[in-house]
Structures are given as structure tokens and as C-alpha cells.
C-alpha positions in Angstrom: 0.1 0.0 0.0 1.4 3.5 -0.8 0.9 6.4 1.5 1.4 9.8 0.1 0.0 13.4 0.2 0.1 15.6 -2.9 0.5 19.4 -2.4 -2.7 21.3 -2.4 -5.6 22.4 0.0 -9.0 21.1 0.7 -11.9 23.1 -0.9 -15.3 21.6 -0.2 -13.8 18.2 -0.5 -10.2 17.6 -1.7 -6.6 17.7 -0.6 -5.6 18.0 3.0 -4.4 21.4 3.6 -1.6 20.9 6.0 1.9 19.7 5.2 3.2 17.2 2.7 3.1 13.6 2.8 6.2 11.3 2.7 6.0 8.3 0.5 6.0 5.0 2.4 5.4 1.4 1.3 3.8 -0.8 3.7 1.3 -3.8 3.6 -1.9 -4.2 5.4 -0.5 -6.6 8.1 2.4 -4.3 8.7 -0.1 -1.5 8.9 -1.8 -3.2 11.8 1.4 -4.4 13.5 3.1 -1.0 13.4 -0.2 0.7 14.8 -0.3 -1.8 17.6 3.5 -1.2 18.4 2.9 2.5 18.1 5.6 2.9 15.4 5.7 6.7 14.8 6.5 6.4 11.2 3.5 3.8 10.6 1.1 6.0 12.6 1.9 9.0 10.5 1.5 7.0 7.3 -1.9 5.8 8.5 -2.9 9.3 9.2 -1.8 10.6 5.8 -3.5 7.6 3.9 -7.0 7.7 5.6 -7.5 11.4 6.6 -8.9 12.3 3.3 -11.5 9.4 3.6 -12.2 10.4 7.2 -12.6 14.1 6.2 -14.7 13.5 3.2 -17.2 11.3 5.1 -17.5 13.9 7.9 -17.8 16.8 5.4 -20.6 15.3 3.6 -22.5 14.6 6.7 -22.0 17.9 8.7 -21.7 20.5 5.9 -19.1 22.3 7.6 -15.4 22.3 7.0 -14.1 23.3 10.5 -16.3 20.7 12.2 -15.3 18.0 9.6 -11.7 18.6 10.6 -12.5 18.4 14.2 -14.3 15.2 13.6 -11.4 13.7 11.5 -8.9 14.6 14.5 -11.2 13.1 16.9 -11.2 9.8 15.0 -7.5 9.5 15.1 -7.5 10.4 18.9 -9.9 7.5 19.4 -7.6 5.3 17.4 -4.7 5.9 19.4 -6.8 5.7 22.6 -8.1 2.2 21.7 -4.7 0.9 20.6 -3.2 2.1 24.0 -6.1 0.2 25.8 -5.4 -3.0 23.6 -8.7 -2.4 21.8 -7.6 -1.2 18.5 -8.6 -2.8 15.0 -7.4 -6.1 14.3 -8.4 -6.2 10.6 -9.8 -3.8 8.2 -8.4 -0.5 9.5 -10.1 1.6 7.1 -13.5 0.1 8.2 -12.8 0.7 11.8 -11.9 4.3 11.1 -15.0 5.0 8.9 -17.3 3.4 11.5 -15.9 5.4 14.2 -16.4 8.5 12.1 -20.0 7.5 11.7 -20.4 7.2 15.4 -18.8 10.5 16.1 -21.0 12.4 13.5 -24.1 10.6 15.0 -22.9 11.9 18.6 -22.5 15.5 17.1 -26.0 15.5 15.7 -27.5 14.3 18.9 -25.7 17.2 20.9 -26.6 20.0 18.5 -30.2 18.9 18.4 -30.3 19.7 22.1 -28.9 23.3 21.7 -31.2 26.5 22.1 -32.9 27.3 18.7 -30.9 30.7 18.3 -27.6 28.8 18.4 -28.8 26.3 15.8 -29.9 29.2 13.5 -26.4 30.9 13.9 -24.7 27.5 12.9 -26.9 27.3 9.9 -25.8 30.8 8.8 -22.3 30.0 9.2 -22.3 26.6 7.7 -20.8 26.0 4.2 -22.5 24.3 1.3 -23.1 20.5 1.5 -20.7 18.7 -0.9 -22.6 16.5 -3.3 -20.8 14.1 -5.7 -21.9 14.3 -9.4 -23.2 10.6 -9.1 -25.7 11.8 -6.5 -29.3 12.1 -7.7 -29.8 15.1 -5.7 -26.9 17.1 -7.4 -29.4 19.6 -8.6 -29.6 21.1 -5.2 -27.2 24.0 -5.6 -28.4 26.8 -3.3 -27.3 26.6 0.4 -31.0 26.5 1.7 -31.7 23.6 -0.5 -28.4 21.8 0.5 -29.6 22.3 4.2 -32.8 20.3 3.2 -30.6 17.5 2.0 -28.6 17.5 5.3 -31.9 17.4 7.3 -33.3 14.8 5.0 -30.3 12.6 5.7 -30.6 12.8 9.4 -34.1 11.5 9.2 -32.7 8.2 7.7 -31.8 5.3 9.8 -28.1 4.9 10.7 -27.5 2.2 8.2 -29.2 4.3 5.5 -27.1 7.3 6.3 -23.9 5.1 6.3 -24.7 3.4 2.9 -25.4 6.8 1.2 -22.3 8.5 2.7 -20.0 5.7 1.9 -21.3 5.1 -1.7 -21.6 8.8 -2.7 -19.2 10.7 -0.6 -16.6 8.1 -0.3 -17.4 6.5 -3.5 -16.8 3.0 -2.2 -18.0 0.2 -4.6 -20.9 -2.0 -3.6 -18.4 -4.7 -2.8 -16.2 -2.4 -0.6 -19.3 -1.0 1.2 -20.6 -4.6 1.9 -17.4 -5.6 3.4 -17.3 -2.5 5.6 -20.8 -2.8 6.7 -20.6 -6.7 7.2 -23.2 -7.4 4.5 -23.3 -8.8 1.1 -23.5 -6.7 -2.1 -27.1 -7.3 -2.8 -28.1 -6.3 0.5 -26.2 -3.0 0.1 -27.8 -2.5 -3.2 -31.4 -2.9 -1.7 -30.4 -0.8 1.5 -29.1 2.1 -1.0 -32.2 1.9 -3.0 -34.4 2.2 0.0 -32.2 4.9 1.4 -32.5 7.0 -1.8 -36.2 6.6 -1.9 -36.6 7.7 1.8 -34.2 10.7 1.0 -36.3 11.7 -1.9 -39.5 11.5 0.1 -37.9 13.4 3.1 -36.9 16.4 0.9 -39.3 16.1 -1.9 -42.2 18.3 -0.7 -39.8 21.1 0.3 -38.3 21.4 -3.0 -41.5 21.6 -5.0 
């Protein structure tokens, strides 16, 4: 596996804005072994490799660049804490990281729903446009108000539906990759995605007419 970072910055979804990755070749087993031994070089390589996926996942869901960066940082903090406690991932590190990202995002929304209305309104005013990949059937939503409707519609879905849409459209994983990460078969993921998109259209459709 090759770890690298090209020069550049994140816009809505893109390259990491900080520093330059150093090229390093390690395989999956060495990745886990190095992580468990807290090898600084391997840990740095893991961060460089997976940060874009983690940020992209969070950015799609929270519609705010700074919050997405905070969530991505929290994911890696939890990874190191889990390793220190002997509870780190044994296989499929990428899956562990994305599932942890999903959990943190869900915690984030549970917290903001309990905030005063005035604070939520201010958050909406300061939020950036929700990134929607071209494959997404709701890509026609371009104005910030409409993008907020999409985000609200996503949050009305089940956790599994939110996860499958984010993995398929934000992280652009294949059916097979998504199935492996979610512990299901490809046909189940295909059906889950179909139901999720139908539900999403239903959630936002009336508000867009």
C-alpha cells in the first residue's frame, strides 16, 4: 500500500491543507502491526493515507469544513486511545476508522439537536454548502438553503441508510467495498441503498416543489 500526500488544500472536498505526505510502502499486516506497536512512522503514514477518506465522510454529513476537520482529528485520537487500551482494530483498519467517524458524526448531531434554537440558527448561517458528488441524484440542489434540506433529510434516515449513502456517494466506495465494511453482502447493500435514496427523496421532495 502506498502512502502519500500531494501538495494542495481542501476546498469543499479535496486535498488535506496541511503539510506534505512522505511516500512509504507498507502492506496491510504491517500497517496493523506498526499501529499496535505505536511505530511513529507507521502511525504518520496511516494518518496520511486515511485522513482524506475520514474528512470526506464527515464533510458530507456535517456540511461544515471546520467541524469536519475536528471530527477527523477526533477519529485518530480515538484510534490511538483504543490501541493504548489494547482495543484497536485487528483487521480492516479503514472500516474501523469509517465506522468510528459515523459514530462521532451521530454523536455530533445528537448534541446539536439539544442546543437552543438561536444557536442552531447561527450554526446554519455559518455553515458551508454541502458537498454532493456528481453521481448523487440530488446534485441539482445548488443553493445553500436546499443543501440544508438535503442534510436534514439525511438525518431522518436510519443509521444504516445514512452510512450506505455516505460511503457510496461521498467516499465513492464500490458495492463490494461498502458491503465488506458494513458486514453485509453486495445485494443487501444495493437494496439498502435503493431504500435509502427513496426515503431521502421522500424526506426532501415536498420542500423542493
